[in-house]
N, C-alpha and C positions, 0 to 999 in steps of 0.2 A: 669581960666581953670576949677575950681571947679564948677562954675555956669553952664558951658556948660554941664558937666557930670550930674548935677542935672536936668537940663532942658531936656537932652536926656532921662534920666530914667523916668521922668514924661511923656514925649511924648510917650515913649515906653509903659508905663502902660496904658495910654489912648488908644493907638492903640490896645493893647491886649484886653482891655475892650470892645471896639467897635467890634472887631472880635468875641469875646465870645457872645456878645449880638446878633450879626447877626446870629451866629450858633444856638443859642437857639431859635430864632424866626424861622429860617429855619426848624429846627427839629420839632417844634410845628406845623407848617403848614404841613409838610410832614406826621406827625402822624395823623392829622385831615383828610387828604386826604386818607390815608390808611384805617382809620376807616370807612370812607364813602364808600370806595370800598368794604370792607368786608360786610357792611350792604346791599349794592346793590347786591352783589353776593348771599347772603342769601335770599334776596327777590326773585331773579331769580330762585333759587332752590325751594323755596316754591311755586312759580307760576307753575313750572314744575310738582311738586307733585300734586297740586290742579287740573291742567289740565289732568294729567294722570288719577286720580280718576274719574273726570267728564267724560272723554272720555270712560273709561271702563264701567261706568254705562250706558252711552248713547248707547254704542255698545250692551250691554246685553239687554237693553230695546228694541232695534230694531231687535234683533235676535229672532229666533223661540224658543219655549219651548225645553228644553234639552241642551241649550247653557251652556257651562262650560269653564272657562278659569282661569289661574293663572297669576297674575302679582305681581311685587315686588315694595315695597315702602322702601326707604332707612331708616336705623335705626337712623341715625343722619344727621344733617345739619351742615356741617363744624365742626364736632366734638362737636356739641351742641345738647342736647336733645330737643325734641319738642313733642307736642301733636297733634293728628289728630282725628277729630270727625265729624260726620254728625249730624247737629242740625237744625231742622226745615227747611228741604229742602235745606241746604247748607253744603258744606264740608268746614271745618274750620281747619287751621293750625296755631299754635302759638309756638314760641320758648320758652324754659324754662326761659330765661332772660327777656321775654316779649318785646324785642326790634323789633322783626319781626313777622308779622302775615299776613294771607291772607284768603280770603273767596270767594267761587264760588258757584253758584246755581247748584243743582243736581236734577235729577228726583227722585221720591219716590223709596226708597230701604229699604229692611229689613236687619239690621245688621250694623256693623261699620267697617271702614278700620283699619288695624293694620300695624305696622312697620314690614317689612319682607314680607313673602309670603302671598298673599291674594287670596282667591278663590271666584270668582263671578259666579253665575249661574242664570238661568231663568227656573222656573217651574210654570206651571199653570198661566202664565202671570205675575208672581211676580218675581222681581229681588232680589236675596239674596246675601249678601256680608258677607262671613265668617260665614255662618250658615248652 
């Protein structure tokens, strides 16, 4: 009778060990998938910001002198700080943790985009951004 109890407790311990191992593996895979989804969502937001800036510059470039418009750029991407700049004919966004970034070509423009309200205008054939 004592051997049966000992064998049952060993079998129970092995079963509990397998269940815990399965749960740890499951949680690890779930965490990886959630992390991937967060990175994908941030990439999509960055792409939207880049496209917004590119479209606003192109619209101003095609418009007549005297064009003036205000547009908004979000302050954060998923509660994460980021930088946005126009460098050598491209608008560039990179998150503070450097895990997400994006780049799109833009027409020549004087000035830089900022987070929040942006003013874009065209005067004498030149597009000004926040100047």
